PDBQT receptor file of N, H, CA, C and O in Angstrom, charges set to zero:
ATOM      1  N   MET A   1    -135.518 -49.375  51.285  1.00  0.00    +0.000 N 
ATOM      2  CA  MET A   1    -134.978 -48.414  50.345  1.00  0.00    +0.000 C 
ATOM      3  C   MET A   1    -136.134 -47.683  49.669  1.00  0.00    +0.000 C 
ATOM      4  O   MET A   1    -137.132 -48.299  49.296  1.00  0.00    +0.000 OA
ATOM      5  N   LYS A   2    -135.998 -46.388  49.514  1.00  0.00    +0.000 N 
ATOM      6  H   LYS A   2    -135.187 -45.887  49.817  1.00  0.00    +0.000 HD
ATOM      7  CA  LYS A   2    -137.024 -45.558  48.887  1.00  0.00    +0.000 C 
ATOM      8  C   LYS A   2    -136.662 -45.271  47.432  1.00  0.00    +0.000 C 
ATOM      9  O   LYS A   2    -135.508 -45.404  47.024  1.00  0.00    +0.000 OA
ATOM     10  N   VAL A   3    -137.653 -44.882  46.675  1.00  0.00    +0.000 N 
ATOM     11  H   VAL A   3    -138.590 -44.773  47.006  1.00  0.00    +0.000 HD
ATOM     12  CA  VAL A   3    -137.456 -44.546  45.268  1.00  0.00    +0.000 C 
ATOM     13  C   VAL A   3    -136.431 -43.419  45.142  1.00  0.00    +0.000 C 
ATOM     14  O   VAL A   3    -135.606 -43.434  44.229  1.00  0.00    +0.000 OA
ATOM     15  N   GLU A   4    -136.476 -42.460  46.034  1.00  0.00    +0.000 N 
ATOM     16  H   GLU A   4    -137.147 -42.447  46.776  1.00  0.00    +0.000 HD
ATOM     17  CA  GLU A   4    -135.528 -41.349  45.995  1.00  0.00    +0.000 C 
ATOM     18  C   GLU A   4    -134.090 -41.848  46.130  1.00  0.00    +0.000 C 
ATOM     19  O   GLU A   4    -133.189 -41.337  45.465  1.00  0.00    +0.000 OA
ATOM     20  N   ASP A   5    -133.872 -42.850  46.993  1.00  0.00    +0.000 N 
ATOM     21  H   ASP A   5    -134.604 -43.266  47.534  1.00  0.00    +0.000 HD
ATOM     22  CA  ASP A   5    -132.541 -43.432  47.164  1.00  0.00    +0.000 C 
ATOM     23  C   ASP A   5    -132.074 -44.100  45.875  1.00  0.00    +0.000 C 
ATOM     24  O   ASP A   5    -130.919 -43.968  45.470  1.00  0.00    +0.000 OA
ATOM     25  N   ILE A   6    -132.986 -44.809  45.251  1.00  0.00    +0.000 N 
ATOM     26  H   ILE A   6    -133.925 -44.916  45.580  1.00  0.00    +0.000 HD
ATOM     27  CA  ILE A   6    -132.652 -45.492  43.992  1.00  0.00    +0.000 C 
ATOM     28  C   ILE A   6    -132.339 -44.456  42.912  1.00  0.00    +0.000 C 
ATOM     29  O   ILE A   6    -131.378 -44.607  42.158  1.00  0.00    +0.000 OA
ATOM     30  N   ALA A   7    -133.152 -43.408  42.844  1.00  0.00    +0.000 N 
ATOM     31  H   ALA A   7    -133.933 -43.285  43.456  1.00  0.00    +0.000 HD
ATOM     32  CA  ALA A   7    -132.935 -42.360  41.840  1.00  0.00    +0.000 C 
ATOM     33  C   ALA A   7    -131.568 -41.710  42.013  1.00  0.00    +0.000 C 
ATOM     34  O   ALA A   7    -130.870 -41.462  41.029  1.00  0.00    +0.000 OA
ATOM     35  N   GLU A   8    -131.188 -41.439  43.232  1.00  0.00    +0.000 N 
ATOM     36  H   GLU A   8    -131.755 -41.641  44.030  1.00  0.00    +0.000 HD
ATOM     37  CA  GLU A   8    -129.870 -40.847  43.497  1.00  0.00    +0.000 C 
ATOM     38  C   GLU A   8    -128.755 -41.800  43.088  1.00  0.00    +0.000 C 
ATOM     39  O   GLU A   8    -127.759 -41.376  42.502  1.00  0.00    +0.000 OA
ATOM     40  N   ALA A   9    -128.915 -43.073  43.391  1.00  0.00    +0.000 N 
ATOM     41  H   ALA A   9    -129.724 -43.418  43.868  1.00  0.00    +0.000 HD
ATOM     42  CA  ALA A   9    -127.896 -44.057  43.027  1.00  0.00    +0.000 C 
ATOM     43  C   ALA A   9    -127.770 -44.173  41.507  1.00  0.00    +0.000 C 
ATOM     44  O   ALA A   9    -126.659 -44.260  40.983  1.00  0.00    +0.000 OA
ATOM     45  N   VAL A  10    -128.886 -44.175  40.809  1.00  0.00    +0.000 N 
ATOM     46  H   VAL A  10    -129.788 -44.104  41.235  1.00  0.00    +0.000 HD
ATOM     47  CA  VAL A  10    -128.873 -44.265  39.343  1.00  0.00    +0.000 C 
ATOM     48  C   VAL A  10    -128.208 -43.021  38.756  1.00  0.00    +0.000 C 
ATOM     49  O   VAL A  10    -127.440 -43.122  37.799  1.00  0.00    +0.000 OA
ATOM     50  N   ALA A  11    -128.494 -41.862  39.317  1.00  0.00    +0.000 N 
ATOM     51  H   ALA A  11    -129.118 -41.780  40.095  1.00  0.00    +0.000 HD
ATOM     52  CA  ALA A  11    -127.906 -40.609  38.824  1.00  0.00    +0.000 C 
ATOM     53  C   ALA A  11    -126.388 -40.599  38.965  1.00  0.00    +0.000 C 
ATOM     54  O   ALA A  11    -125.706 -39.904  38.211  1.00  0.00    +0.000 OA
ATOM     55  N   ARG A  12    -125.855 -41.349  39.908  1.00  0.00    +0.000 N 
ATOM     56  H   ARG A  12    -126.409 -41.913  40.520  1.00  0.00    +0.000 HD
ATOM     57  CA  ARG A  12    -124.407 -41.391  40.130  1.00  0.00    +0.000 C 
ATOM     58  C   ARG A  12    -123.692 -42.448  39.291  1.00  0.00    +0.000 C 
ATOM     59  O   ARG A  12    -122.464 -42.522  39.317  1.00  0.00    +0.000 OA
ATOM     60  N   LEU A  13    -124.435 -43.262  38.552  1.00  0.00    +0.000 N 
ATOM     61  H   LEU A  13    -125.433 -43.201  38.531  1.00  0.00    +0.000 HD
ATOM     62  CA  LEU A  13    -123.802 -44.317  37.764  1.00  0.00    +0.000 C 
ATOM     63  C   LEU A  13    -122.972 -43.735  36.623  1.00  0.00    +0.000 C 
ATOM     64  O   LEU A  13    -123.387 -42.768  35.984  1.00  0.00    +0.000 OA
ATOM     65  N   PRO A  14    -121.797 -44.320  36.365  1.00  0.00    +0.000 N 
ATOM     66  CA  PRO A  14    -121.037 -43.907  35.190  1.00  0.00    +0.000 C 
ATOM     67  C   PRO A  14    -121.776 -44.371  33.927  1.00  0.00    +0.000 C 
ATOM     68  O   PRO A  14    -122.600 -45.282  34.001  1.00  0.00    +0.000 OA
ATOM     69  N   PRO A  15    -121.495 -43.765  32.785  1.00  0.00    +0.000 N 
ATOM     70  CA  PRO A  15    -122.241 -44.070  31.557  1.00  0.00    +0.000 C 
ATOM     71  C   PRO A  15    -122.357 -45.553  31.209  1.00  0.00    +0.000 C 
ATOM     72  O   PRO A  15    -123.433 -46.006  30.819  1.00  0.00    +0.000 OA
ATOM     73  N   ASP A  16    -121.273 -46.316  31.341  1.00  0.00    +0.000 N 
ATOM     74  H   ASP A  16    -120.399 -45.948  31.658  1.00  0.00    +0.000 HD
ATOM     75  CA  ASP A  16    -121.347 -47.739  30.985  1.00  0.00    +0.000 C 
ATOM     76  C   ASP A  16    -122.249 -48.520  31.936  1.00  0.00    +0.000 C 
ATOM     77  O   ASP A  16    -122.960 -49.433  31.515  1.00  0.00    +0.000 OA
ATOM     78  N   GLU A  17    -122.219 -48.165  33.199  1.00  0.00    +0.000 N 
ATOM     79  H   GLU A  17    -121.642 -47.424  33.541  1.00  0.00    +0.000 HD
ATOM     80  CA  GLU A  17    -123.086 -48.834  34.171  1.00  0.00    +0.000 C 
ATOM     81  C   GLU A  17    -124.541 -48.411  33.981  1.00  0.00    +0.000 C 
ATOM     82  O   GLU A  17    -125.454 -49.210  34.186  1.00  0.00    +0.000 OA
ATOM     83  N   LEU A  18    -124.753 -47.164  33.591  1.00  0.00    +0.000 N 
ATOM     84  H   LEU A  18    -124.011 -46.515  33.424  1.00  0.00    +0.000 HD
ATOM     85  CA  LEU A  18    -126.112 -46.693  33.320  1.00  0.00    +0.000 C 
ATOM     86  C   LEU A  18    -126.695 -47.453  32.135  1.00  0.00    +0.000 C 
ATOM     87  O   LEU A  18    -127.878 -47.792  32.141  1.00  0.00    +0.000 OA
ATOM     88  N   THR A  19    -125.888 -47.718  31.133  1.00  0.00    +0.000 N 
ATOM     89  H   THR A  19    -124.927 -47.442  31.128  1.00  0.00    +0.000 HD
ATOM     90  CA  THR A  19    -126.334 -48.506  29.983  1.00  0.00    +0.000 C 
ATOM     91  C   THR A  19    -126.732 -49.908  30.417  1.00  0.00    +0.000 C 
ATOM     92  O   THR A  19    -127.770 -50.422  30.000  1.00  0.00    +0.000 OA
ATOM     93  N   ARG A  20    -125.905 -50.524  31.254  1.00  0.00    +0.000 N 
ATOM     94  H   ARG A  20    -125.062 -50.106  31.593  1.00  0.00    +0.000 HD
ATOM     95  CA  ARG A  20    -126.226 -51.868  31.770  1.00  0.00    +0.000 C 
ATOM     96  C   ARG A  20    -127.525 -51.842  32.568  1.00  0.00    +0.000 C 
ATOM     97  O   ARG A  20    -128.359 -52.739  32.449  1.00  0.00    +0.000 OA
ATOM     98  N   PHE A  21    -127.684 -50.789  33.392  1.00  0.00    +0.000 N 
ATOM     99  H   PHE A  21    -127.006 -50.060  33.488  1.00  0.00    +0.000 HD
ATOM    100  CA  PHE A  21    -128.902 -50.674  34.183  1.00  0.00    +0.000 C 
ATOM    101  C   PHE A  21    -130.121 -50.540  33.284  1.00  0.00    +0.000 C 
ATOM    102  O   PHE A  21    -131.137 -51.190  33.534  1.00  0.00    +0.000 OA
ATOM    103  N   ARG A  22    -130.048 -49.716  32.245  1.00  0.00    +0.000 N 
ATOM    104  H   ARG A  22    -129.223 -49.188  32.043  1.00  0.00    +0.000 HD
ATOM    105  CA  ARG A  22    -131.190 -49.541  31.328  1.00  0.00    +0.000 C 
ATOM    106  C   ARG A  22    -131.594 -50.870  30.708  1.00  0.00    +0.000 C 
ATOM    107  O   ARG A  22    -132.778 -51.203  30.648  1.00  0.00    +0.000 OA
ATOM    108  N   ARG A  23    -130.601 -51.628  30.248  1.00  0.00    +0.000 N 
ATOM    109  H   ARG A  23    -129.639 -51.357  30.296  1.00  0.00    +0.000 HD
ATOM    110  CA  ARG A  23    -130.901 -52.927  29.642  1.00  0.00    +0.000 C 
ATOM    111  C   ARG A  23    -131.590 -53.848  30.643  1.00  0.00    +0.000 C 
ATOM    112  O   ARG A  23    -132.587 -54.501  30.332  1.00  0.00    +0.000 OA
ATOM    113  N   TRP A  24    -131.038 -53.882  31.842  1.00  0.00    +0.000 N 
ATOM    114  H   TRP A  24    -130.229 -53.352  32.095  1.00  0.00    +0.000 HD
ATOM    115  CA  TRP A  24    -131.634 -54.748  32.866  1.00  0.00    +0.000 C 
ATOM    116  C   TRP A  24    -133.060 -54.301  33.178  1.00  0.00    +0.000 C 
ATOM    117  O   TRP A  24    -133.963 -55.133  33.265  1.00  0.00    +0.000 OA
ATOM    118  N   PHE A  25    -133.270 -52.995  33.346  1.00  0.00    +0.000 N 
ATOM    119  H   PHE A  25    -132.536 -52.319  33.276  1.00  0.00    +0.000 HD
ATOM    120  CA  PHE A  25    -134.590 -52.510  33.722  1.00  0.00    +0.000 C 
ATOM    121  C   PHE A  25    -135.600 -52.743  32.608  1.00  0.00    +0.000 C 
ATOM    122  O   PHE A  25    -136.755 -53.075  32.878  1.00  0.00    +0.000 OA
ATOM    123  N   SER A  26    -135.179 -52.573  31.367  1.00  0.00    +0.000 N 
ATOM    124  H   SER A  26    -134.241 -52.304  31.148  1.00  0.00    +0.000 HD
ATOM    125  CA  SER A  26    -136.083 -52.859  30.239  1.00  0.00    +0.000 C 
ATOM    126  C   SER A  26    -136.507 -54.315  30.249  1.00  0.00    +0.000 C 
ATOM    127  O   SER A  26    -137.683 -54.629  30.067  1.00  0.00    +0.000 OA
ATOM    128  N   ALA A  27    -135.551 -55.200  30.461  1.00  0.00    +0.000 N 
ATOM    129  H   ALA A  27    -134.595 -54.946  30.609  1.00  0.00    +0.000 HD
ATOM    130  CA  ALA A  27    -135.873 -56.630  30.521  1.00  0.00    +0.000 C 
ATOM    131  C   ALA A  27    -136.778 -56.926  31.714  1.00  0.00    +0.000 C 
ATOM    132  O   ALA A  27    -137.710 -57.723  31.607  1.00  0.00    +0.000 OA
ATOM    133  N   PHE A  28    -136.510 -56.300  32.821  1.00  0.00    +0.000 N 
ATOM    134  H   PHE A  28    -135.753 -55.653  32.907  1.00  0.00    +0.000 HD
ATOM    135  CA  PHE A  28    -137.331 -56.474  34.018  1.00  0.00    +0.000 C 
ATOM    136  C   PHE A  28    -138.772 -56.042  33.753  1.00  0.00    +0.000 C 
ATOM    137  O   PHE A  28    -139.713 -56.772  34.066  1.00  0.00    +0.000 OA
ATOM    138  N   GLU A  29    -138.939 -54.862  33.180  1.00  0.00    +0.000 N 
ATOM    139  H   GLU A  29    -138.176 -54.269  32.925  1.00  0.00    +0.000 HD
ATOM    140  CA  GLU A  29    -140.271 -54.348  32.880  1.00  0.00    +0.000 C 
ATOM    141  C   GLU A  29    -140.992 -55.229  31.863  1.00  0.00    +0.000 C 
ATOM    142  O   GLU A  29    -142.189 -55.482  32.001  1.00  0.00    +0.000 OA
ATOM    143  N   ALA A  30    -140.282 -55.692  30.857  1.00  0.00    +0.000 N 
ATOM    144  H   ALA A  30    -139.310 -55.486  30.745  1.00  0.00    +0.000 HD
ATOM    145  CA  ALA A  30    -140.894 -56.522  29.816  1.00  0.00    +0.000 C 
ATOM    146  C   ALA A  30    -141.381 -57.854  30.375  1.00  0.00    +0.000 C 
ATOM    147  O   ALA A  30    -142.309 -58.454  29.833  1.00  0.00    +0.000 OA
ATOM    148  N   GLY A  31    -140.766 -58.315  31.443  1.00  0.00    +0.000 N 
ATOM    149  H   GLY A  31    -140.012 -57.828  31.883  1.00  0.00    +0.000 HD
ATOM    150  CA  GLY A  31    -141.136 -59.599  32.029  1.00  0.00    +0.000 C 
ATOM    151  C   GLY A  31    -142.315 -59.547  32.973  1.00  0.00    +0.000 C 
ATOM    152  O   GLY A  31    -142.805 -60.589  33.407  1.00  0.00    +0.000 OA
ATOM    153  N   ARG A  32    -142.782 -58.350  33.303  1.00  0.00    +0.000 N 
ATOM    154  H   ARG A  32    -142.384 -57.503  32.951  1.00  0.00    +0.000 HD
ATOM    155  CA  ARG A  32    -143.925 -58.229  34.212  1.00  0.00    +0.000 C 
ATOM    156  C   ARG A  32    -145.216 -58.497  33.456  1.00  0.00    +0.000 C 
ATOM    157  O   ARG A  32    -145.477 -57.846  32.445  1.00  0.00    +0.000 OA
ATOM    158  N   PRO A  33    -146.033 -59.441  33.921  1.00  0.00    +0.000 N 
ATOM    159  CA  PRO A  33    -147.267 -59.776  33.205  1.00  0.00    +0.000 C 
ATOM    160  C   PRO A  33    -148.185 -58.574  32.968  1.00  0.00    +0.000 C 
ATOM    161  O   PRO A  33    -148.727 -58.423  31.873  1.00  0.00    +0.000 OA
ATOM    162  N   ASP A  34    -148.365 -57.727  33.968  1.00  0.00    +0.000 N 
ATOM    163  H   ASP A  34    -147.924 -57.849  34.857  1.00  0.00    +0.000 HD
ATOM    164  CA  ASP A  34    -149.253 -56.585  33.805  1.00  0.00    +0.000 C 
ATOM    165  C   ASP A  34    -148.676 -55.587  32.805  1.00  0.00    +0.000 C 
ATOM    166  O   ASP A  34    -149.425 -54.923  32.088  1.00  0.00    +0.000 OA
ATOM    167  N   HIS A  35    -147.366 -55.479  32.754  1.00  0.00    +0.000 N 
ATOM    168  H   HIS A  35    -146.758 -56.018  33.336  1.00  0.00    +0.000 HD
ATOM    169  CA  HIS A  35    -146.712 -54.560  31.834  1.00  0.00    +0.000 C 
ATOM    170  C   HIS A  35    -146.720 -55.120  30.412  1.00  0.00    +0.000 C 
ATOM    171  O   HIS A  35    -146.789 -54.359  29.447  1.00  0.00    +0.000 OA
ATOM    172  N   THR A  36    -146.653 -56.413  30.283  1.00  0.00    +0.000 N 
ATOM    173  H   THR A  36    -146.597 -57.031  31.067  1.00  0.00    +0.000 HD
ATOM    174  CA  THR A  36    -146.655 -57.041  28.956  1.00  0.00    +0.000 C 
ATOM    175  C   THR A  36    -147.939 -56.713  28.216  1.00  0.00    +0.000 C 
ATOM    176  O   THR A  36    -147.900 -56.403  27.025  1.00  0.00    +0.000 OA
ATOM    177  N   ASP A  37    -149.060 -56.774  28.889  1.00  0.00    +0.000 N 
ATOM    178  H   ASP A  37    -149.091 -57.026  29.856  1.00  0.00    +0.000 HD
ATOM    179  CA  ASP A  37    -150.340 -56.421  28.253  1.00  0.00    +0.000 C 
ATOM    180  C   ASP A  37    -150.332 -54.975  27.786  1.00  0.00    +0.000 C 
ATOM    181  O   ASP A  37    -150.819 -54.658  26.701  1.00  0.00    +0.000 OA
ATOM    182  N   GLU A  38    -149.778 -54.110  28.607  1.00  0.00    +0.000 N 
ATOM    183  H   GLU A  38    -149.381 -54.368  29.488  1.00  0.00    +0.000 HD
ATOM    184  CA  GLU A  38    -149.704 -52.691  28.258  1.00  0.00    +0.000 C 
ATOM    185  C   GLU A  38    -148.826 -52.485  27.022  1.00  0.00    +0.000 C 
ATOM    186  O   GLU A  38    -149.184 -51.730  26.118  1.00  0.00    +0.000 OA
ATOM    187  N   LEU A  39    -147.683 -53.157  26.990  1.00  0.00    +0.000 N 
ATOM    188  H   LEU A  39    -147.392 -53.770  27.724  1.00  0.00    +0.000 HD
ATOM    189  CA  LEU A  39    -146.794 -53.045  25.835  1.00  0.00    +0.000 C 
ATOM    190  C   LEU A  39    -147.441 -53.595  24.576  1.00  0.00    +0.000 C 
ATOM    191  O   LEU A  39    -147.324 -52.996  23.507  1.00  0.00    +0.000 OA
ATOM    192  N   ASN A  40    -148.124 -54.729  24.689  1.00  0.00    +0.000 N 
ATOM    193  H   ASN A  40    -148.220 -55.216  25.557  1.00  0.00    +0.000 HD
ATOM    194  CA  ASN A  40    -148.792 -55.315  23.526  1.00  0.00    +0.000 C 
ATOM    195  C   ASN A  40    -149.868 -54.379  22.994  1.00  0.00    +0.000 C 
ATOM    196  O   ASN A  40    -150.020 -54.232  21.781  1.00  0.00    +0.000 OA
ATOM    197  N   SER A  41    -150.606 -53.755  23.881  1.00  0.00    +0.000 N 
ATOM    198  H   SER A  41    -150.482 -53.874  24.866  1.00  0.00    +0.000 HD
ATOM    199  CA  SER A  41    -151.649 -52.823  23.478  1.00  0.00    +0.000 C 
ATOM    200  C   SER A  41    -151.041 -51.631  22.747  1.00  0.00    +0.000 C 
ATOM    201  O   SER A  41    -151.548 -51.212  21.706  1.00  0.00    +0.000 OA
ATOM    202  N   ALA A  42    -149.962 -51.090  23.289  1.00  0.00    +0.000 N 
ATOM    203  H   ALA A  42    -149.551 -51.431  24.135  1.00  0.00    +0.000 HD
ATOM    204  CA  ALA A  42    -149.304 -49.951  22.657  1.00  0.00    +0.000 C 
ATOM    205  C   ALA A  42    -148.727 -50.349  21.305  1.00  0.00    +0.000 C 
ATOM    206  O   ALA A  42    -148.810 -49.581  20.347  1.00  0.00    +0.000 OA
ATOM    207  N   ALA A  43    -148.150 -51.531  21.218  1.00  0.00    +0.000 N 
ATOM    208  H   ALA A  43    -148.083 -52.155  21.996  1.00  0.00    +0.000 HD
ATOM    209  CA  ALA A  43    -147.582 -52.001  19.953  1.00  0.00    +0.000 C 
ATOM    210  C   ALA A  43    -148.671 -52.195  18.908  1.00  0.00    +0.000 C 
ATOM    211  O   ALA A  43    -148.467 -51.888  17.734  1.00  0.00    +0.000 OA
ATOM    212  N   THR A  44    -149.816 -52.697  19.323  1.00  0.00    +0.000 N 
ATOM    213  H   THR A  44    -149.982 -52.946  20.277  1.00  0.00    +0.000 HD
ATOM    214  CA  THR A  44    -150.934 -52.881  18.400  1.00  0.00    +0.000 C 
ATOM    215  C   THR A  44    -151.413 -51.530  17.865  1.00  0.00    +0.000 C 
ATOM    216  O   THR A  44    -151.644 -51.378  16.665  1.00  0.00    +0.000 OA
ATOM    217  N   LYS A  45    -151.559 -50.562  18.752  1.00  0.00    +0.000 N 
ATOM    218  H   LYS A  45    -151.372 -50.686  19.727  1.00  0.00    +0.000 HD
ATOM    219  CA  LYS A  45    -151.993 -49.228  18.332  1.00  0.00    +0.000 C 
ATOM    220  C   LYS A  45    -150.962 -48.600  17.393  1.00  0.00    +0.000 C 
ATOM    221  O   LYS A  45    -151.319 -47.999  16.379  1.00  0.00    +0.000 OA
ATOM    222  N   LEU A  46    -149.691 -48.743  17.737  1.00  0.00    +0.000 N 
ATOM    223  H   LEU A  46    -149.401 -49.231  18.561  1.00  0.00    +0.000 HD
ATOM    224  CA  LEU A  46    -148.630 -48.191  16.897  1.00  0.00    +0.000 C 
ATOM    225  C   LEU A  46    -148.613 -48.872  15.533  1.00  0.00    +0.000 C 
ATOM    226  O   LEU A  46    -148.413 -48.213  14.513  1.00  0.00    +0.000 OA
ATOM    227  N   GLY A  47    -148.821 -50.174  15.510  1.00  0.00    +0.000 N 
ATOM    228  H   GLY A  47    -148.984 -50.709  16.339  1.00  0.00    +0.000 HD
ATOM    229  CA  GLY A  47    -148.858 -50.915  14.248  1.00  0.00    +0.000 C 
ATOM    230  C   GLY A  47    -150.000 -50.455  13.357  1.00  0.00    +0.000 C 
ATOM    231  O   GLY A  47    -149.832 -50.312  12.146  1.00  0.00    +0.000 OA
ATOM    232  N   ARG A  48    -151.146 -50.228  13.949  1.00  0.00    +0.000 N 
ATOM    233  H   ARG A  48    -151.283 -50.345  14.933  1.00  0.00    +0.000 HD
ATOM    234  CA  ARG A  48    -152.295 -49.733  13.174  1.00  0.00    +0.000 C 
ATOM    235  C   ARG A  48    -152.011 -48.347  12.613  1.00  0.00    +0.000 C 
ATOM    236  O   ARG A  48    -152.293 -48.065  11.448  1.00  0.00    +0.000 OA
ATOM    237  N   PHE A  49    -151.451 -47.491  13.451  1.00  0.00    +0.000 N 
ATOM    238  H   PHE A  49    -151.222 -47.720  14.397  1.00  0.00    +0.000 HD
ATOM    239  CA  PHE A  49    -151.118 -46.138  13.023  1.00  0.00    +0.000 C 
ATOM    240  C   PHE A  49    -150.105 -46.172  11.877  1.00  0.00    +0.000 C 
ATOM    241  O   PHE A  49    -150.260 -45.454  10.889  1.00  0.00    +0.000 OA
ATOM    242  N   ALA A  50    -149.080 -46.996  12.008  1.00  0.00    +0.000 N 
ATOM    243  H   ALA A  50    -148.954 -47.579  12.811  1.00  0.00    +0.000 HD
ATOM    244  CA  ALA A  50    -148.059 -47.108  10.965  1.00  0.00    +0.000 C 
ATOM    245  C   ALA A  50    -148.669 -47.639   9.678  1.00  0.00    +0.000 C 
ATOM    246  O   ALA A  50    -148.325 -47.167   8.594  1.00  0.00    +0.000 OA
ATOM    247  N   GLY A  51    -149.554 -48.597   9.775  1.00  0.00    +0.000 N 
ATOM    248  H   GLY A  51    -149.833 -48.981  10.656  1.00  0.00    +0.000 HD
ATOM    249  CA  GLY A  51    -150.223 -49.146   8.600  1.00  0.00    +0.000 C 
ATOM    250  C   GLY A  51    -151.047 -48.101   7.875  1.00  0.00    +0.000 C 
ATOM    251  O   GLY A  51    -151.025 -48.024   6.646  1.00  0.00    +0.000 OA
ATOM    252  N   ARG A  52    -151.777 -47.294   8.637  1.00  0.00    +0.000 N 
ATOM    253  H   ARG A  52    -151.796 -47.356   9.635  1.00  0.00    +0.000 HD
ATOM    254  CA  ARG A  52    -152.577 -46.228   8.025  1.00  0.00    +0.000 C 
ATOM    255  C   ARG A  52    -151.687 -45.177   7.372  1.00  0.00    +0.000 C 
ATOM    256  O   ARG A  52    -151.988 -44.681   6.286  1.00  0.00    +0.000 OA
ATOM    257  N   ALA A  53    -150.587 -44.843   8.046  1.00  0.00    +0.000 N 
ATOM    258  H   ALA A  53    -150.343 -45.246   8.928  1.00  0.00    +0.000 HD
ATOM    259  CA  ALA A  53    -149.672 -43.842   7.496  1.00  0.00    +0.000 C 
ATOM    260  C   ALA A  53    -149.039 -44.345   6.202  1.00  0.00    +0.000 C 
ATOM    261  O   ALA A  53    -148.909 -43.588   5.240  1.00  0.00    +0.000 OA
ATOM    262  N   LEU A  54    -148.650 -45.600   6.174  1.00  0.00    +0.000 N 
ATOM    263  H   LEU A  54    -148.756 -46.215   6.955  1.00  0.00    +0.000 HD
ATOM    264  CA  LEU A  54    -148.064 -46.180   4.969  1.00  0.00    +0.000 C 
ATOM    265  C   LEU A  54    -149.074 -46.217   3.825  1.00  0.00    +0.000 C 
ATOM    266  O   LEU A  54    -148.728 -45.917   2.682  1.00  0.00    +0.000 OA
ATOM    267  N   ALA A  55    -150.290 -46.573   4.117  1.00  0.00    +0.000 N 
ATOM    268  H   ALA A  55    -150.571 -46.817   5.046  1.00  0.00    +0.000 HD
ATOM    269  CA  ALA A  55    -151.336 -46.597   3.089  1.00  0.00    +0.000 C 
ATOM    270  C   ALA A  55    -151.574 -45.199   2.531  1.00  0.00    +0.000 C 
ATOM    271  O   ALA A  55    -151.748 -45.034   1.323  1.00  0.00    +0.000 OA
ATOM    272  N   GLU A  56    -151.581 -44.203   3.394  1.00  0.00    +0.000 N 
ATOM    273  H   GLU A  56    -151.440 -44.338   4.375  1.00  0.00    +0.000 HD
ATOM    274  CA  GLU A  56    -151.768 -42.824   2.949  1.00  0.00    +0.000 C 
ATOM    275  C   GLU A  56    -150.594 -42.374   2.082  1.00  0.00    +0.000 C 
ATOM    276  O   GLU A  56    -150.791 -41.699   1.072  1.00  0.00    +0.000 OA
ATOM    277  N   LEU A  57    -149.387 -42.742   2.468  1.00  0.00    +0.000 N 
ATOM    278  H   LEU A  57    -149.227 -43.291   3.289  1.00  0.00    +0.000 HD
ATOM    279  CA  LEU A  57    -148.200 -42.397   1.690  1.00  0.00    +0.000 C 
ATOM    280  C   LEU A  57    -148.256 -43.029   0.302  1.00  0.00    +0.000 C 
ATOM    281  O   LEU A  57    -147.949 -42.371  -0.692  1.00  0.00    +0.000 OA
ATOM    282  N   LYS A  58    -148.645 -44.296   0.228  1.00  0.00    +0.000 N 
ATOM    283  H   LYS A  58    -148.894 -44.831   1.035  1.00  0.00    +0.000 HD
ATOM    284  CA  LYS A  58    -148.761 -44.975  -1.070  1.00  0.00    +0.000 C 
ATOM    285  C   LYS A  58    -149.819 -44.297  -1.929  1.00  0.00    +0.000 C 
ATOM    286  O   LYS A  58    -149.635 -44.133  -3.135  1.00  0.00    +0.000 OA
ATOM    287  N   LYS A  59    -150.921 -43.906  -1.312  1.00  0.00    +0.000 N 
ATOM    288  H   LYS A  59    -151.071 -44.040  -0.332  1.00  0.00    +0.000 HD
ATOM    289  CA  LYS A  59    -152.012 -43.252  -2.034  1.00  0.00    +0.000 C 
ATOM    290  C   LYS A  59    -151.535 -41.914  -2.620  1.00  0.00    +0.000 C 
ATOM    291  O   LYS A  59    -151.811 -41.598  -3.778  1.00  0.00    +0.000 OA
ATOM    292  N   ARG A  60    -150.826 -41.149  -1.813  1.00  0.00    +0.000 N 
ATOM    293  H   ARG A  60    -150.602 -41.405  -0.873  1.00  0.00    +0.000 HD
ATOM    294  CA  ARG A  60    -150.334 -39.848  -2.284  1.00  0.00    +0.000 C 
ATOM    295  C   ARG A  60    -149.281 -40.014  -3.371  1.00  0.00    +0.000 C 
ATOM    296  O   ARG A  60    -149.219 -39.212  -4.303  1.00  0.00    +0.000 OA
ATOM    297  N   THR A  61    -148.459 -41.040  -3.262  1.00  0.00    +0.000 N 
ATOM    298  H   THR A  61    -148.510 -41.692  -2.506  1.00  0.00    +0.000 HD
ATOM    299  CA  THR A  61    -147.441 -41.294  -4.272  1.00  0.00    +0.000 C 
ATOM    300  C   THR A  61    -148.094 -41.641  -5.605  1.00  0.00    +0.000 C 
ATOM    301  O   THR A  61    -147.645 -41.173  -6.651  1.00  0.00    +0.000 OA
ATOM    302  N   LYS A  62    -149.127 -42.439  -5.580  1.00  0.00    +0.000 N 
ATOM    303  H   LYS A  62    -149.492 -42.819  -4.730  1.00  0.00    +0.000 HD
ATOM    304  CA  LYS A  62    -149.851 -42.811  -6.819  1.00  0.00    +0.000 C 
ATOM    305  C   LYS A  62    -150.531 -41.599  -7.428  1.00  0.00    +0.000 C 
ATOM    306  O   LYS A  62    -150.585 -41.479  -8.652  1.00  0.00    +0.000 OA
ATOM    307  N   GLU A  63    -151.050 -40.699  -6.610  1.00  0.00    +0.000 N 
ATOM    308  H   GLU A  63    -151.006 -40.796  -5.616  1.00  0.00    +0.000 HD
ATOM    309  CA  GLU A  63    -151.729 -39.499  -7.105  1.00  0.00    +0.000 C 
ATOM    310  C   GLU A  63    -150.755 -38.572  -7.829  1.00  0.00    +0.000 C 
ATOM    311  O   GLU A  63    -151.141 -37.892  -8.780  1.00  0.00    +0.000 OA
ATOM    312  N   ARG A  64    -149.496 -38.538  -7.388  1.00  0.00    +0.000 N 
ATOM    313  H   ARG A  64    -149.183 -39.090  -6.616  1.00  0.00    +0.000 HD
ATOM    314  CA  ARG A  64    -148.499 -37.658  -7.993  1.00  0.00    +0.000 C 
ATOM    315  C   ARG A  64    -147.933 -38.235  -9.285  1.00  0.00    +0.000 C 
ATOM    316  O   ARG A  64    -147.576 -37.483 -10.193  1.00  0.00    +0.000 OA
ATOM    317  N   ASP A  65    -147.845 -39.563  -9.380  1.00  0.00    +0.000 N 
ATOM    318  H   ASP A  65    -148.134 -40.174  -8.643  1.00  0.00    +0.000 HD
ATOM    319  CA  ASP A  65    -147.290 -40.198 -10.576  1.00  0.00    +0.000 C 
ATOM    320  C   ASP A  65    -148.272 -40.075 -11.734  1.00  0.00    +0.000 C 
ATOM    321  O   ASP A  65    -149.473 -40.285 -11.563  1.00  0.00    +0.000 OA
ATOM    322  N   PRO A  66    -147.741 -39.724 -12.950  1.00  0.00    +0.000 N 
ATOM    323  CA  PRO A  66    -148.646 -39.599 -14.097  1.00  0.00    +0.000 C 
ATOM    324  C   PRO A  66    -149.143 -40.916 -14.610  1.00  0.00    +0.000 C 
ATOM    325  O   PRO A  66    -149.910 -40.954 -15.572  1.00  0.00    +0.000 OA
TER     326      PRO A  66
């Protein structure tokens, strides 16, 4: 089976089956060791970014308060 065949089959899924497929594929991807490292790296970067953004927001809020 080729990727094109899979893509066509996925495109024909009704909405409820597409939802089931997404859940399954997400779980499948999360279980791959090589993908897990990639996800952890992205989560770490996102966490750092969110932390910096929150700190900046707190700083700006304090500057505005009398």
